[in-house]
KETI-630337 format. One line per 5 residues: their letters; for each residue y, x, z of N, C-alpha, C. Coordinates in steps of 0.1 Angstrom, whole numbers, plus 5000, padded with zeros to 4 digits. Layout:
A) Y:X:Z:Y:X:Z:Y:X:Z  ... .
This chain:
XXXXX) 5585:5457:5191:5593:5456:5204:5607:5445:5196  5610:5437:5209:5625:5430:5197:5634:5436:5207  5647:5439:5198:5656:5449:5204:5666:5436:5209  5670:5438:5224:5676:5428:5228:5690:5433:5230  5698:5417:5228:5712:5422:5230:5717:5418:5245 .
XXXXX) 5723:5427:5253:5729:5425:5270:5746:5426:5265  5750:5418:5278:5763:5416:5278:5765:5422:5293  5778:5417:5296:5782:5421:5313:5770:5410:5317  5773:5400:5314:5762:5389:5327:5751:5394:5330  5740:5402:5320:5729:5409:5322:5726:5421:5324 .
XXXXX) 5736:5429:5330:5734:5443:5326:5726:5449:5333  5728:5437:5344:5714:5447:5355:5701:5452:5348  5701:5440:5336:5686:5442:5332:5684:5453:5322  5696:5455:5319:5697:5469:5314:5697:5481:5316  5700:5478:5331:5703:5493:5342:5684:5494:5344 .
XXXXX) 5683:5481:5343:5666:5483:5353:5654:5492:5343  5660:5484:5330:5651:5488:5317:5654:5503:5314  5666:5510:5314:5672:5522:5315:5661:5533:5328  5664:5526:5338:5657:5532:5355:5639:5535:5349  5635:5528:5339:5622:5523:5337:5616:5533:5326 .
XXXXX) 5628:5540:5318:5628:5552:5313:5628:5546:5296  5632:5530:5290:5631:5527:5277:5650:5532:5277  5647:5527:5264:5660:5535:5253:5671:5519:5253  5679:5525:5258:5694:5507:5255:5704:5517:5249  5711:5510:5240:5722:5515:5234:5734:5511:5240 .
XXXXX) 5746:5519:5244:5753:5511:5253:5771:5517:5242  5781:5508:5245:5794:5509:5241:5801:5522:5246  5807:5531:5236:5817:5541:5243:5829:5536:5235  5842:5541:5236:5852:5541:5227:5852:5551:5214  5843:5559:5216:5843:5568:5200:5833:5562:5189 .
XXXXX) 5820:5555:5198:5810:5550:5189:5795:5547:5200  5791:5541:5195:5778:5537:5202:5770:5546:5207  5765:5546:5220:5756:5559:5223:5739:5553:5225  5729:5561:5222:5717:5555:5225:5709:5563:5237  5709:5551:5249:5710:5556:5262:5697:5557:5266 .
XXXXX) 5693:5566:5275:5683:5572:5286:5686:5579:5295  5676:5579:5305:5682:5586:5318:5682:5603:5313  5690:5605:5321:5689:5622:5317:5681:5629:5321  5675:5627:5330:5666:5636:5341:5653:5635:5337  5648:5627:5330:5638:5624:5324:5636:5628:5309 .
XXXXX) 5621:5637:5307:5617:5647:5294:5611:5633:5286  5606:5626:5293:5598:5613:5285:5608:5606:5277  5617:5603:5285:5629:5591:5282:5638:5597:5273  5641:5612:5270:5649:5618:5261:5641:5618:5253  5627:5625:5251:5620:5624:5238:5621:5614:5231 .
XXXXX) 5620:5601:5236:5622:5591:5231:5631:5589:5224  5646:5594:5230:5658:5589:5219:5654:5599:5205  5653:5613:5207:5649:5620:5197:5637:5611:5188  5628:5608:5190:5619:5598:5178:5624:5590:5174  5635:5578:5181:5641:5566:5177:5652:5573:5166 .
XXXXX) 5660:5580:5171:5671:5585:5156:5664:5592:5149  5648:5600:5148:5646:5611:5139:5654:5624:5138  5657:5627:5151:5663:5640:5149:5660:5649:5155  5664:5663:5145:5656:5676:5152:5660:5677:5164  5649:5687:5168:5644:5689:5184:5659:5694:5189 .
XXXXX) 5661:5709:5181:5672:5716:5187:5686:5713:5181  5687:5698:5183:5703:5693:5183:5704:5685:5195  5713:5694:5201:5717:5691:5216:5723:5678:5219  5721:5668:5232:5724:5654:5233:5736:5661:5246  5746:5652:5246:5756:5650:5257:5752:5636:5265 .
XXXXX) 5753:5643:5275:5751:5637:5291:5767:5629:5293  5761:5614:5296:5774:5610:5299:5769:5604:5314  5781:5604:5321:5782:5602:5336:5792:5593:5337  5796:5587:5348:5800:5573:5353:5813:5580:5369  5807:5591:5374:5815:5597:5379:5811:5611:5385 .
XXXXX) 5825:5617:5386:5827:5636:5383:5819:5641:5392  5813:5634:5404:5803:5642:5409:5792:5644:5404  5788:5636:5395:5775:5635:5388:5772:5647:5379  5786:5656:5377:5788:5664:5369:5788:5677:5374  5797:5676:5392:5798:5691:5394:5789:5693:5406 .
XXXXX) 5777:5682:5410:5768:5685:5419:5752:5691:5411  5757:5691:5396:5748:5694:5389:5750:5706:5380  5757:5715:5381:5758:5728:5374:5764:5737:5381  5761:5749:5374:5760:5757:5382:5772:5769:5392  5785:5764:5385:5798:5762:5387:5809:5758:5384 .
XXXXX) 5817:5750:5388:5827:5739:5382:5838:5751:5383  5842:5754:5373:5855:5758:5369:5866:5753:5368  5877:5759:5375:5891:5752:5377:5897:5743:5366  5892:5752:5354:5896:5748:5344:5891:5733:5339  5877:5732:5343:5870:5716:5339:5873:5708:5345 .
XXXXX) 5881:5709:5365:5883:5699:5369:5898:5697:5362  5905:5706:5356:5920:5701:5352:5917:5694:5338  5910:5698:5330:5906:5687:5320:5899:5674:5327  5891:5674:5331:5883:5660:5336:5904:5649:5338  5909:5658:5346:5921:5652:5355:5930:5648:5343 .
XXXXX) 5929:5653:5335:5937:5648:5319:5932:5638:5309  5920:5642:5309:5911:5631:5297:5903:5627:5301  5900:5626:5311:5887:5610:5316:5893:5606:5325  5885:5590:5321:5874:5591:5313:5880:5594:5297  5877:5593:5289:5877:5598:5274:5874:5601:5267 .
XXXXX) 5876:5608:5257:5867:5612:5241:5868:5628:5245  5864:5633:5255:5865:5650:5258:5851:5653:5266  5840:5661:5253:5828:5665:5261:5832:5681:5267  5825:5683:5276:5829:5699:5281:5810:5704:5283  5812:5716:5279:5798:5722:5280:5801:5733:5295 .
XXXXX) 5791:5733:5301:5793:5740:5315:5775:5741:5314  5773:5758:5326:5761:5759:5327:5755:5747:5337  5743:5744:5337:5735:5732:5346:5728:5744:5352  5727:5737:5364:5714:5740:5377:5699:5735:5369  5690:5748:5370:5681:5745:5361:5667:5736:5367 .
XXXXX) 5663:5724:5363:5655:5714:5371:5657:5702:5373  5668:5701:5369:5674:5686:5372:5677:5682:5356  5680:5683:5346:5679:5675:5335:5670:5680:5324  5665:5672:5316:5655:5671:5309:5655:5684:5302  5646:5693:5296:5646:5705:5289:5653:5699:5275 .
XXXXX) 5646:5689:5271:5650:5685:5255:5662:5684:5253  5669:5682:5265:5686:5676:5259:5697:5689:5253  5688:5699:5256:5696:5710:5258:5687:5719:5248  5679:5715:5240:5671:5720:5231:5666:5740:5236  5665:5738:5255:5659:5751:5259:5674:5758:5262 .
XXXXX) 5685:5757:5260:5700:5760:5263:5703:5756:5277  5708:5769:5285:5712:5766:5295:5722:5758:5301  5727:5757:5288:5743:5749:5294:5740:5735:5287  5750:5729:5297:5748:5709:5292:5761:5709:5288  5762:5697:5280:5775:5690:5279:5775:5675:5286 .
XXXXX) 5786:5674:5293:5795:5663:5299:5805:5656:5292  5806:5639:5295:5814:5633:5290:5813:5619:5298  5826:5615:5303:5828:5606:5309:5838:5591:5300  5826:5581:5293:5835:5577:5286:5843:5565:5290  5856:5560:5282:5863:5553:5283:5860:5540:5278 .
XXXXX) 5846:5531:5287:5845:5518:5281:5838:5516:5296  5845:5502:5300:5843:5499:5312:5827:5494:5317  5823:5484:5307:5810:5484:5306:5800:5494:5308  5801:5503:5297:5792:5514:5301:5794:5524:5313  5809:5526:5319:5805:5531:5334:5800:5522:5345 .
XXXXX) 5807:5510:5340:5792:5503:5351:5777:5503:5351  5776:5506:5335:5756:5505:5336:5759:5518:5340  5763:5529:5337:5758:5543:5344:5759:5543:5360  5764:5537:5366:5768:5535:5378:5755:5527:5385  5752:5517:5378:5740:5506:5382:5732:5512:5380 .
XXXXX) 5726:5526:5367:5714:5529:5370:5713:5544:5382  5729:5548:5384:5726:5560:5394:5720:5572:5389  5718:5576:5374:5713:5588:5369:5724:5585:5357  5726:5598:5352:5734:5602:5341:5730:5596:5332  5731:5593:5320:5727:5590:5306:5730:5596:5298 .
XXXXX) 5718:5603:5288:5718:5606:5272:5728:5600:5262  5736:5604:5253:5740:5593:5245:5747:5593:5230  5737:5601:5224:5736:5605:5211:5740:5587:5205  5748:5594:5191:5751:5581:5186:5738:5571:5181  5737:5559:5183:5729:5554:5182:5726:5548:5164 .
XXXXX) 5725:5558:5156:5722:5557:5141:5704:5568:5142  5703:5564:5129:5692:5566:5129:5697:5583:5122  5688:5595:5124:5698:5609:5119:5700:5606:5103  5712:5616:5102:5720:5619:5089:5726:5605:5083  5728:5591:5092:5735:5580:5087:5749:5578:5092 .
XXXXX) 5753:5572:5088:5768:5571:5095:5767:5564:5108  5778:5571:5120:5775:5567:5134:5777:5553:5133  5777:5545:5148:5778:5531:5147:5788:5529:5156  5796:5520:5147:5809:5516:5157:5806:5503:5163  5800:5495:5159:5794:5480:5160:5784:5478:5163 .
XXXXX) 5782:5470:5174:5766:5464:5175:5758:5464:5162  5764:5457:5151:5755:5453:5139:5749:5464:5134  5760:5475:5134:5755:5487:5132:5743:5494:5141  5742:5492:5150:5730:5499:5158:5718:5487:5154  5721:5476:5154:5707:5468:5152:5702:5469:5137 .
XXXXX) 5711:5473:5128:5707:5475:5117:5695:5486:5114  5699:5497:5121:5694:5512:5125:5681:5509:5136  5681:5502:5145:5676:5505:5157:5671:5494:5163  5669:5483:5155:5659:5466:5160:5647:5472:5161  5638:5472:5169:5625:5474:5170:5624:5489:5173 .
XXXXX) 5633:5498:5174:5627:5511:5181:5635:5514:5196  5647:5504:5200:5649:5505:5211:5647:5490:5220  5648:5491:5237:5648:5482:5242:5656:5470:5239  5670:5473:5241:5683:5462:5237:5696:5475:5233  5708:5464:5232:5722:5470:5229:5732:5462:5237 .
XXXXX) 5736:5472:5246:5749:5467:5255:5760:5466:5244  5766:5449:5240:5773:5443:5236:5787:5450:5242  5796:5457:5233:5809:5463:5240:5819:5462:5231  5817:5456:5219:5828:5452:5211:5829:5464:5200  5840:5462:5191:5839:5475:5185:5848:5486:5190 .
XXXXX) 5841:5500:5182:5849:5508:5190:5863:5512:5184  5871:5519:5199:5885:5517:5197:5890:5531:5184  5883:5538:5191:5884:5555:5188:5877:5554:5172  5867:5557:5173:5862:5555:5160:5852:5570:5152  5855:5582:5164:5849:5593:5157:5841:5599:5170 .
XXXXX) 5834:5604:5171:5830:5614:5182:5835:5619:5194  5837:5625:5204:5845:5629:5210:5849:5648:5204  5855:5648:5208:5859:5668:5211:5853:5671:5218  5845:5683:5215:5836:5689:5224:5846:5707:5225  5843:5711:5243:5849:5723:5242:5838:5732:5251 .
XXXXX) 5834:5742:5245:5825:5752:5254:5835:5760:5263  5833:5754:5280:5840:5762:5288:5830:5775:5292  5820:5777:5288:5811:5788:5289:5808:5800:5284  5821:5802:5275:5821:5812:5264:5831:5826:5270  5822:5837:5266:5828:5845:5273:5843:5851:5269 .
XXXXX) 5843:5846:5257:5859:5852:5254:5871:5842:5256  5866:5828:5264:5870:5819:5266:5872:5808:5262  5876:5791:5267:5871:5785:5257:5871:5778:5239  5865:5773:5238:5866:5771:5220:5861:5758:5222  5866:5755:5208:5863:5741:5207:5850:5741:5193 .
XXXXX) 5841:5732:5203:5828:5732:5191:5828:5722:5179  5833:5711:5185:5836:5697:5173:5849:5692:5180  5856:5692:5163:5867:5684:5169:5867:5668:5169  5878:5666:5178:5878:5650:5179:5894:5644:5178  5899:5631:5188:5908:5628:5189:5916:5635:5198 .
XXXXX) 5911:5638:5207:5919:5648:5212:5918:5660:5211  5930:5665:5205:5934:5677:5197:5935:5691:5203  5933:5701:5195:5935:5714:5204:5949:5718:5209  5961:5708:5200:5972:5710:5212:5975:5700:5218  5969:5693:5226:5970:5684:5238:5960:5692:5248 .
XXXXX) 5951:5698:5243:5943:5705:5255:5949:5720:5257  5958:5726:5250:5965:5733:5248:5977:5731:5259  5984:5718:5257:5989:5716:5266:5989:5712:5282  5976:5716:5284:5969:5715:5297:5962:5726:5304  5957:5733:5292:5953:5742:5302:5956:5760:5297 .
XXXXX) 5965:5759:5286:5973:5771:5281:5964:5776:5267  5964:5786:5261:5964:5786:5246:5947:5791:5249  5940:5785:5239:5926:5786:5235:5922:5793:5221  5913:5798:5222:5908:5808:5205:5914:5797:5195  5918:5806:5186:5927:5796:5175:5914:5794:5164 .
XXXXX) 5901:5802:5165:5890:5802:5155:5882:5790:5160  5884:5779:5154:5875:5763:5160:5864:5769:5152  5850:5767:5160:5839:5771:5156:5829:5760:5156  5831:5755:5144:5821:5742:5139:5810:5742:5134  5806:5754:5134:5788:5751:5124:5780:5766:5131 .
XXXXX) 5765:5761:5129:5757:5766:5132:5748:5774:5123  5745:5787:5124:5734:5789:5115:5722:5785:5119  5714:5785:5105:5704:5783:5100:5691:5780:5111  5692:5798:5120:5685:5802:5130:5691:5796:5144  5700:5793:5143:5706:5793:5154:5704:5778:5164 .
XXXXX) 5705:5779:5177:5702:5767:5181:5719:5760:5190  5724:5752:5181:5737:5750:5184:5742:5746:5201  5749:5748:5206:5753:5745:5217:5762:5729:5218  5763:5721:5205:5770:5707:5207:5762:5702:5192  5764:5687:5196:5759:5681:5183:5769:5679:5173 .
XXXXX) 5767:5683:5159:5770:5679:5149:5776:5695:5142  5772:5704:5145:5774:5717:5140:5760:5722:5130  5754:5718:5132:5742:5724:5120:5736:5715:5110  5738:5705:5114:5727:5694:5105:5738:5686:5098  5734:5679:5083:5740:5665:5077:5739:5659:5087 .
XXXXX) 5755:5650:5085:5755:5636:5094:5764:5629:5084  5763:5615:5095:5771:5605:5088:5770:5603:5071  5761:5607:5065:5761:5604:5055:5752:5590:5046  5759:5582:5040:5750:5571:5036:5744:5574:5023  5737:5565:5018:5725:5572:5006:5734:5570:4993 .
XXXXX) 5748:5564:4991:5757:5558:4977:5766:5574:4982  5765:5581:4966:5771:5596:4967:5788:5591:4972  5793:5602:4985:5808:5599:4986:5812:5612:4981  5822:5608:4973:5836:5617:4969:5851:5619:4976  5850:5626:4982:5867:5630:4991:5878:5628:4981 .
XXXXX) 5889:5623:4974:5903:5621:4969:5915:5621:4974  5924:5632:4973:5934:5635:4979:5941:5618:4978  5948:5613:4989:5958:5602:4993:5964:5600:4984  5964:5603:4971:5980:5596:4962:5975:5590:4955  5979:5578:4949:5979:5567:4939:5972:5576:4924 .
XXXXX) 5980:5587:4920:5982:5593:4909:5961:5599:4907  5961:5605:4919:5943:5610:4924:5935:5602:4919  5936:5585:4930:5926:5581:4923:5930:5571:4915  5935:5571:4910:5935:5568:4894:5928:5573:4882  5934:5585:4881:5925:5599:4876:5908:5596:4879 .
XXXXX) 5905:5596:4892:5891:5598:4893:5884:5582:4894  5891:5575:4895:5886:5561:4893:5883:5559:4875  5892:5564:4868:5890:5568:4853:5881:5573:4847  5876:5583:4858:5868:5592:4851:5855:5587:4852  5854:5582:4866:5840:5574:4870:5838:5562:4861 .
XXXXX) 5846:5554:4857:5847:5541:4847:5841:5546:4836  5847:5551:4830:5842:5558:4816:5831:5562:4815  5822:5566:4826:5809:5569:4824:5798:5561:4826  5807:5543:4827:5798:5534:4831:5795:5527:4845  5803:5538:4855:5799:5540:4871:5802:5529:4876 .
XXXXX) 5798:5525:4885:5801:5512:4898:5810:5521:4908  5823:5518:4918:5832:5528:4922:5832:5517:4931  5837:5521:4944:5839:5520:4958:5849:5527:4963  5861:5522:4967:5872:5527:4975:5876:5529:4987  5871:5537:4998:5881:5538:5010:5892:5543:5011 .
XXXXX) 5904:5537:5015:5913:5541:5016:5926:5537:5026  5939:5545:5030:5945:5535:5034:5950:5521:5024  5956:5511:5031:5960:5498:5023:5969:5499:5013  5976:5510:5006:5989:5508:4997:5976:5514:4987  5967:5524:4988:5957:5527:4979:5953:5512:4975 .
XXXXX) 5944:5510:4982:5936:5499:4979:5943:5487:4977  5956:5484:4977:5963:5477:4969:5967:5478:4956  5968:5491:4951:5967:5495:4939:5955:5493:4929  5945:5494:4934:5931:5495:4926:5922:5483:4933  5929:5477:4942:5917:5467:4944:5910:5460:4932 .
XXXXX) 5914:5453:4921:5909:5448:4910:5903:5454:4901  5906:5467:4901:5900:5479:4893:5884:5487:4897  5880:5482:4906:5867:5488:4913:5859:5474:4917  5848:5477:4918:5836:5468:4926:5837:5468:4938  5840:5476:4948:5841:5472:4963:5853:5486:4966 .
XXXXX) 5855:5477:4978:5874:5486:4985:5872:5482:5002  5877:5490:5007:5878:5487:5022:5889:5494:5026  5898:5485:5030:5915:5488:5036:5913:5497:5049  5918:5508:5053:5914:5519:5063:5924:5515:5074  5938:5509:5071:5946:5506:5077:5960:5514:5074 .
XXXXX) 5970:5518:5083:5979:5525:5076:5983:5538:5083  5975:5543:5091:5975:5558:5094:5961:5563:5101  5961:5578:5101:5950:5582:5106:5943:5577:5114  5947:5575:5127:5942:5566:5137:5938:5560:5132  5941:5548:5127:5931:5539:5118:5920:5540:5104 .
XXXXX) 5921:5552:5102:5916:5557:5096:5901:5564:5103  5903:5575:5114:5893:5573:5124:5888:5562:5126  5893:5551:5133:5886:5541:5134:5878:5536:5125  5880:5534:5115:5874:5524:5101:5863:5535:5095  5863:5543:5094:5856:5555:5092:5839:5554:5083 .
XXXXX) 5834:5550:5099:5819:5545:5098:5816:5528:5095  5821:5527:5099:5823:5514:5093:5822:5512:5075  5835:5517:5070:5838:5520:5056:5827:5525:5052  5819:5536:5052:5811:5541:5045:5799:5534:5047  5792:5526:5054:5782:5517:5061:5788:5504:5049 .
XXXXX) 5797:5495:5056:5799:5488:5045:5801:5486:5029  5807:5500:5025:5803:5502:5009:5793:5506:5002  5782:5512:5013:5771:5516:5007:5764:5505:5009  5765:5494:5015:5755:5481:5013:5754:5474:4999  5766:5479:4995:5772:5469:4979:5766:5480:4970 .
XXXXX) 5756:5486:4972:5746:5496:4962:5755:5504:4952  5766:5508:4948:5772:5513:4940:5767:5529:4935  5775:5529:4926:5771:5544:4924:5779:5555:4931  5791:5555:4933:5804:5564:4941:5809:5553:4949  5812:5565:4960:5822:5562:4968:5832:5568:4972 .
XXXXX) 5845:5564:4968:5859:5575:4967:5867:5574:4978  5868:5584:4987:5874:5583:5001:5886:5590:5005  5893:5583:5005:5908:5592:5012:5911:5604:5020  5911:5612:5015:5914:5623:5025:5924:5622:5037  5925:5629:5042:5938:5630:5051:5943:5645:5058 .
XXXXX) 5959:5650:5061:5960:5664:5062:5952:5671:5073  5949:5679:5070:5943:5684:5084:5948:5691:5094  5953:5684:5099:5963:5685:5114:5963:5671:5124  5960:5679:5137:5962:5669:5148:5947:5662:5147  5945:5649:5143:5937:5638:5146:5930:5640:5132 .
XXXXX) 5937:5644:5119:5935:5646:5104:5922:5655:5108  5923:5664:5116:5912:5673:5117:5898:5667:5118  5895:5661:5128:5887:5653:5133:5880:5643:5122  5887:5637:5115:5889:5630:5106:5875:5636:5095  5884:5646:5084:5881:5653:5076:5867:5662:5080 .
XXXXX) 5863:5665:5091:5854:5672:5096:5842:5661:5095  5843:5648:5098:5833:5639:5098:5829:5636:5085  5840:5634:5075:5844:5629:5062:5838:5642:5053  5837:5650:5053:5833:5665:5044:5815:5666:5046  5810:5661:5063:5796:5662:5062:5792:5653:5055 .
XXXXX) 5798:5638:5057:5791:5624:5049:5794:5630:5033  5802:5636:5025:5803:5636:5016:5794:5644:5006  5797:5640:4992:5788:5653:4984:5796:5661:4979  5810:5660:4981:5817:5668:4970:5833:5661:4976  5839:5676:4976:5857:5672:4978:5861:5672:4961 .
X) 5870:5666:4953:5875:5662:4947:5891:5668:4946 .
């Protein structure tokens, strides 16, 4: 199969391919998704096969109209409508109890819950509307590899595995959506952090659980992707370093005396200090928002250089830094 690149001009062809049960990757503001119609067990299983994804790792349903969610769930709590009004379209995923018999059983790994999101990308909203059926959309990468934020990333992993890729440019957010479980008996709980923070959510719906549950046990079926398996990891070992010139200087020296080739992904000021002292660098901007946006491209870019180690700058675990560190720690061999 030759993977085709679609644009706005031939979006109808992409929509028809999806209606016929084929897989088409689509852009979102977070990362590129691997699209298939969410009501077809056969199509959803193709997504798991293309990614090499464990069957108990659930998928998120992407919608273009809120009625696609409200008409397919057991009940619509007022809190869900409040969150949708505040954050949709956007990088927030809500878990609700689905009506039986609508969605492919494989997408929720047998659980009665389904995760819903309305992505903030005009091409994808148009694509879903043309298909007329919600789409699953896990990140369009091979399982465990860094998520794709550019068409080139998807093509690298999925060429020959899927029908096509809708080219929507680079992702503007760069890390996956915040996932909030609205079916928890003790009240809403965040299962995966994202750039929509706990504080932003609480400003809309009031206090939620202070303990953020982001991992699942070995025998537990996770409600949200990103809770159980290793994610985002390049082949090159990644080590997380405190974001100071002194910390990087010490760590770079440690590996150089061992004869190792070193790559550094960090904010611009760090790179400026060490650009000529290591074998590879990636400037991640000047803020944590920039670092989120650059994270997966940085991991992929430095991995292609076939270095011995990648040193990645940490961020304070507050606000959007929580999402950044959640992804980086999953990609890393260790935190120094």
